[in-house]
ROVEXRO-696150 format. One record per residue (C-alpha): chain; residue in one letter; z, y, x. Coordinates in steps of 0.02 Angstrom, whole numbers. Each point is the difference from the previous one (the first is absolute). Example, Ala and Ser with C-alpha at 12.3 -4.5 7.8 and 13.67 -1.06 7.14 Angstrom:
REM residues 2
+--------+---------+--------+--------+--------+
: cadena : residuo :      w :      v :      u :
+--------+---------+--------+--------+--------+
:      A :       A :    390 :   -225 :    615 :
:      A :       S :    -33 :    172 :     69 :
+--------+---------+--------+--------+--------+
This chain:
REM residues 266
+--------+---------+--------+--------+--------+
: cadena : residuo :      w :      v :      u :
+--------+---------+--------+--------+--------+
:      A :       M :  -7315 :  -2091 :      8 :
:      A :       S :    174 :    -74 :     13 :
:      A :       V :     15 :   -185 :     45 :
:      A :       L :    135 :   -125 :    -45 :
:      A :       V :      5 :   -171 :     85 :
:      A :       V :     85 :   -139 :    -98 :
:      A :       I :     38 :   -169 :     81 :
:      A :       P :     23 :   -126 :   -141 :
:      A :       A :    108 :   -148 :     49 :
:      A :       R :     67 :   -145 :   -102 :
:      A :       Y :    105 :   -147 :     53 :
:      A :       A :    -68 :   -128 :   -123 :
:      A :       S :   -175 :    -19 :     73 :
:      A :       T :    -90 :   -151 :    -73 :
:      A :       R :    -79 :    -55 :    163 :
:      A :       Y :    140 :     55 :    117 :
:      A :       P :    171 :     36 :    -77 :
:      A :       G :    104 :    122 :    101 :
:      A :       K :   -151 :     59 :     97 :
:      A :       P :     53 :    184 :     23 :
:      A :       L :    156 :    -55 :     95 :
:      A :       V :    -89 :   -120 :    117 :
:      A :       Q :     33 :     45 :    182 :
:      A :       L :   -150 :     34 :    113 :
:      A :       T :     19 :      5 :    189 :
:      A :       G :    -95 :    139 :     87 :
:      A :       A :    -70 :     10 :    176 :
:      A :       S :    169 :     51 :     74 :
:      A :       G :     89 :   -147 :    -82 :
:      A :       E :     85 :    113 :   -128 :
:      A :       Q :      9 :    -68 :   -177 :
:      A :       R :    -30 :    110 :   -152 :
:      A :       T :    -25 :    -49 :   -181 :
:      A :       L :   -171 :      5 :    -80 :
:      A :       I :     53 :    143 :   -115 :
:      A :       E :     63 :    104 :    147 :
:      A :       R :   -161 :    -26 :     95 :
:      A :       S :   -100 :     51 :   -155 :
:      A :       W :    109 :    155 :    -21 :
:      A :       R :    -27 :     47 :    182 :
:      A :       A :   -188 :    -16 :    -26 :
:      A :       A :     12 :    117 :   -151 :
:      A :       T :    103 :    132 :     91 :
:      A :       A :   -131 :      6 :    139 :
:      A :       V :   -134 :     64 :   -122 :
:      A :       A :    -44 :    184 :     20 :
:      A :       G :     -3 :    117 :   -149 :
:      A :       V :    125 :    -97 :   -107 :
:      A :       D :    133 :     97 :    -96 :
:      A :       R :    118 :   -143 :    -45 :
:      A :       V :     21 :   -187 :     31 :
:      A :       V :    103 :   -113 :   -114 :
:      A :       V :     33 :   -186 :    -16 :
:      A :       A :    -12 :    -59 :   -181 :
:      A :       T :     92 :   -162 :    -42 :
:      A :       D :     98 :    -89 :   -135 :
:      A :       D :    107 :    -98 :    123 :
:      A :       E :    169 :     56 :     67 :
:      A :       Q :    -20 :    -99 :    162 :
:      A :       I :   -160 :     95 :     39 :
:      A :       Q :     81 :    164 :    -53 :
:      A :       K :    146 :    -28 :    118 :
:      A :       A :   -111 :    -52 :    147 :
:      A :       A :   -117 :    149 :    -25 :
:      A :       Q :    141 :    126 :    -11 :
:      A :       E :     77 :    -71 :    158 :
:      A :       F :   -155 :     44 :    102 :
:      A :       G :    -13 :    172 :    -81 :
:      A :       A :   -126 :    -20 :   -141 :
:      A :       E :     10 :     90 :   -167 :
:      A :       V :      5 :   -132 :   -138 :
:      A :       V :    -53 :     13 :   -182 :
:      A :       M :     65 :   -139 :   -112 :
:      A :       T :   -128 :    -64 :   -125 :
:      A :       S :     -7 :   -129 :   -138 :
:      A :       S :    -16 :   -186 :     29 :
:      A :       D :   -135 :      4 :   -135 :
:      A :       C :   -130 :     72 :    120 :
:      A :       V :   -129 :   -137 :     26 :
:      A :       N :    -82 :     75 :    155 :
:      A :       G :     12 :    139 :    127 :
:      A :       T :   -106 :    123 :    -99 :
:      A :       E :    115 :    -13 :   -151 :
:      A :       R :    150 :     24 :    116 :
:      A :       C :    -82 :    154 :     78 :
:      A :       A :    -32 :     71 :   -173 :
:      A :       E :    182 :    -23 :    -49 :
:      A :       A :     63 :     74 :    163 :
:      A :       F :   -114 :    151 :    -24 :
:      A :       D :     76 :     25 :   -173 :
:      A :       V :    178 :    -20 :     64 :
:      A :       L :    -33 :    133 :    131 :
:      A :       G :    -66 :    118 :   -134 :
:      A :       G :   -180 :      5 :     58 :
:      A :       G :    -51 :    156 :     93 :
:      A :       F :   -123 :    -77 :    123 :
:      A :       D :   -190 :     11 :      0 :
:      A :       I :    -30 :   -169 :     82 :
:      A :       V :    109 :   -155 :     -1 :
:      A :       V :    -26 :   -128 :    138 :
:      A :       N :     51 :   -182 :    -22 :
:      A :       L :     34 :    -70 :    173 :
:      A :       Q :     45 :   -179 :    -42 :
:      A :       G :    153 :    -68 :     86 :
:      A :       D :    -91 :   -149 :     79 :
:      A :       A :   -117 :    101 :    111 :
:      A :       P :    104 :     61 :    148 :
:      A :       L :   -148 :     10 :    118 :
:      A :       T :    -90 :    130 :   -108 :
:      A :       P :    -58 :    137 :    121 :
:      A :       H :     41 :    177 :    -53 :
:      A :       W :   -184 :     52 :     -1 :
:      A :       F :    -39 :   -131 :   -134 :
:      A :       V :    110 :     98 :   -121 :
:      A :       E :    -57 :    170 :     63 :
:      A :       D :   -184 :    -48 :    -23 :
:      A :       L :     41 :    -70 :   -172 :
:      A :       V :     80 :    161 :    -61 :
:      A :       K :   -144 :    100 :     73 :
:      A :       G :   -126 :   -110 :    -91 :
:      A :       L :     86 :     23 :   -168 :
:      A :       R :     10 :    188 :     25 :
:      A :       E :   -186 :     10 :     38 :
:      A :       D :    -62 :   -109 :   -145 :
:      A :       P :     43 :     82 :   -166 :
:      A :       T :    -75 :   -148 :    -96 :
:      A :       A :    124 :   -124 :     74 :
:      A :       E :    168 :    -30 :    -83 :
:      A :       V :     62 :   -128 :    125 :
:      A :       A :    -44 :    -29 :    182 :
:      A :       T :     33 :   -148 :    114 :
:      A :       P :    -49 :    -38 :    181 :
:      A :       V :   -120 :   -135 :     55 :
:      A :       L :    -23 :    -63 :    177 :
:      A :       R :   -158 :    -86 :     60 :
:      A :       C :     41 :   -174 :     64 :
:      A :       D :    -49 :    -61 :    170 :
:      A :       G :    -34 :   -184 :     25 :
:      A :       R :    180 :    -34 :     50 :
:      A :       A :     69 :     74 :   -161 :
:      A :       L :   -132 :    -81 :   -109 :
:      A :       N :     33 :   -172 :     76 :
:      A :       G :    185 :     27 :    -30 :
:      A :       F :    -35 :     32 :   -184 :
:      A :       L :   -112 :   -153 :    -13 :
:      A :       N :    125 :   -112 :     88 :
:      A :       D :    139 :     58 :   -115 :
:      A :       R :   -103 :    -40 :   -154 :
:      A :       K :    -43 :   -173 :     69 :
:      A :       A :    187 :    -30 :     21 :
:      A :       G :     34 :     55 :   -178 :
:      A :       R :     78 :    168 :     50 :
:      A :       V :    -47 :    177 :    -48 :
:      A :       G :    -16 :     92 :    164 :
:      A :       G :    -56 :    165 :    -72 :
:      A :       T :   -110 :     88 :   -127 :
:      A :       T :   -182 :     49 :     21 :
:      A :       A :    -95 :    142 :    -84 :
:      A :       V :   -180 :     35 :    -50 :
:      A :       F :    -59 :    174 :    -47 :
:      A :       T :   -151 :    109 :    -36 :
:      A :       Q :    -96 :    104 :    125 :
:      A :       D :    111 :    149 :    -44 :
:      A :       H :    154 :   -108 :     29 :
:      A :       H :     53 :    -20 :   -180 :
:      A :       A :     80 :   -170 :    -25 :
:      A :       L :    -97 :   -141 :    -82 :
:      A :       Y :    128 :   -139 :     22 :
:      A :       F :    151 :    -61 :     97 :
:      A :       S :     38 :   -184 :     27 :
:      A :       K :    119 :   -118 :     89 :
:      A :       E :   -154 :   -103 :     37 :
:      A :       V :   -109 :     52 :    146 :
:      A :       V :   -140 :    104 :    -75 :
:      A :       P :   -142 :     26 :     23 :
:      A :       Y :    -50 :   -175 :     55 :
:      A :       T :    -87 :    -12 :    168 :
:      A :       S :    -62 :   -159 :     83 :
:      A :       R :     -3 :     77 :    174 :
:      A :       V :    132 :    -33 :    131 :
:      A :       Y :     53 :    161 :     85 :
:      A :       G :     70 :     21 :    175 :
:      A :       D :    179 :     59 :     17 :
:      A :       D :    -49 :    179 :     40 :
:      A :       E :   -156 :      7 :   -108 :
:      A :       A :     -3 :    108 :   -157 :
:      A :       A :    -12 :   -102 :   -160 :
:      A :       P :    -61 :     57 :   -173 :
:      A :       V :    171 :    -35 :    -78 :
:      A :       F :    131 :    134 :    -31 :
:      A :       H :    187 :    -33 :      5 :
:      A :       H :     89 :     95 :   -137 :
:      A :       V :    153 :     86 :     73 :
:      A :       G :    147 :     -1 :   -122 :
:      A :       V :     24 :    188 :    -13 :
:      A :       Y :    -43 :    109 :   -149 :
:      A :       A :     -8 :    186 :    -37 :
:      A :       Y :      6 :     49 :   -183 :
:      A :       R :    -24 :    157 :    -99 :
:      A :       P :    154 :     18 :   -111 :
:      A :       A :    -97 :    -15 :   -164 :
:      A :       A :    -73 :   -169 :     47 :
:      A :       L :    166 :    -63 :     68 :
:      A :       G :     90 :     55 :   -157 :
:      A :       A :   -124 :    -89 :   -114 :
:      A :       Y :      3 :   -163 :     97 :
:      A :       P :    162 :    -77 :    -69 :
:      A :       R :    -59 :     28 :   -179 :
:      A :       W :   -158 :   -103 :     24 :
:      A :       E :     -8 :   -186 :    -32 :
:      A :       A :    -38 :   -108 :    151 :
:      A :       G :   -180 :    -62 :    -18 :
:      A :       P :    -70 :   -172 :     39 :
:      A :       L :    -58 :     46 :    175 :
:      A :       E :    169 :     69 :     52 :
:      A :       T :     83 :   -152 :    -75 :
:      A :       L :   -114 :   -124 :     88 :
:      A :       E :     -2 :     83 :    170 :
:      A :       G :    178 :     68 :     -2 :
:      A :       L :    -66 :    167 :     65 :
:      A :       E :     76 :    155 :    -78 :
:      A :       Q :   -144 :    118 :     44 :
:      A :       L :   -117 :    -96 :   -116 :
:      A :       R :     93 :     72 :   -150 :
:      A :       F :    -69 :    172 :     42 :
:      A :       M :   -176 :    -70 :      8 :
:      A :       E :     18 :   -103 :   -159 :
:      A :       H :     49 :    161 :    -88 :
:      A :       G :   -151 :     95 :     66 :
:      A :       R :     88 :    102 :    134 :
:      A :       N :    -89 :     44 :    161 :
:      A :       V :     76 :    -78 :    158 :
:      A :       L :    -60 :     72 :    165 :
:      A :       C :     -9 :   -115 :    152 :
:      A :       V :     31 :    102 :    157 :
:      A :       E :    -64 :    -86 :    156 :
:      A :       V :    125 :     16 :    142 :
:      A :       E :    -12 :    -44 :    183 :
:      A :       A :    119 :   -114 :     93 :
:      A :       R :    -13 :     99 :    165 :
:      A :       G :     51 :   -155 :     94 :
:      A :       R :    151 :    -33 :   -110 :
:      A :       Q :     28 :   -169 :    -79 :
:      A :       F :     45 :     -5 :   -183 :
:      A :       W :     70 :   -134 :   -114 :
:      A :       E :    113 :     -9 :   -153 :
:      A :       L :    147 :   -117 :    -18 :
:      A :       N :    -50 :   -110 :   -146 :
:      A :       N :     70 :   -170 :     50 :
:      A :       P :    136 :    -66 :    117 :
:      A :       E :   -140 :    -55 :    117 :
:      A :       D :    -44 :    184 :     25 :
:      A :       V :    164 :     41 :     90 :
:      A :       P :    -51 :    -70 :    171 :
:      A :       R :   -174 :     75 :    -24 :
:      A :       L :     73 :    175 :    -26 :
:      A :       E :    123 :    -21 :    143 :
:      A :       K :   -140 :    -53 :    116 :
:      A :       M :   -101 :    154 :    -51 :
:      A :       M :    149 :    114 :     32 :
:      A :       R :     25 :    -75 :    173 :
:      A :       E :   -185 :     22 :     42 :
:      A :       M :      2 :    181 :    -59 :
:      A :       G :    166 :     40 :     82 :
:      A :       Q :     73 :     48 :   -168 :
:      A :       N :    189 :     -5 :     -2 :
+--------+---------+--------+--------+--------+
């Protein structure tokens, strides 16, 4: 099954305008933009046939082409990354069995997260979309809770059935737990990792659907699939000692840079 990876990137982010072009300093002191680091993460994934950056912004296009990425220009009407992936897939003429959306704010995404995700979708014929989830330890859970107390969204959490079919995704920390967990203790909360794998039929249908109330309230694009009765598979992945975080707010820049230094990631 052929695999296309699309990295959707827009300049006019509501929470963090210009985010794809923000410079992040790695362990060696070298600076690279967020979009370049995300592209490097995508090109490290095994079994991928093509990687493209999808954007509507000429500044991002120019920056991506300068570091060697293939760029697909898309409409400014796309309201989220899934719509941008759908348009990019159409512009490229289709021809892939699985389309992966590796969002441009997740440069620390390990390659095996995406590899496990594609494997999960291949093995579950009932699933039309798949997305990774990572069990929180106490350190990650406390980070989520502290962000919410400060009025920030630090990440998205997921709840799912015993066969790992999604029940809900939220920017709140769900499920609720009154326990306090040690930094290295496993917690019953799963961090949703912002990567998706779609079957082309589901991806193609997505832009034609109206956004439902849950997607509108939470601001989470994957809820549109669920509100339209589509099966979303949550694939549990393992950190293998790697730290993971998305860049959602300006406050996340030093957090990501600290993680890169600790992991020796240049």
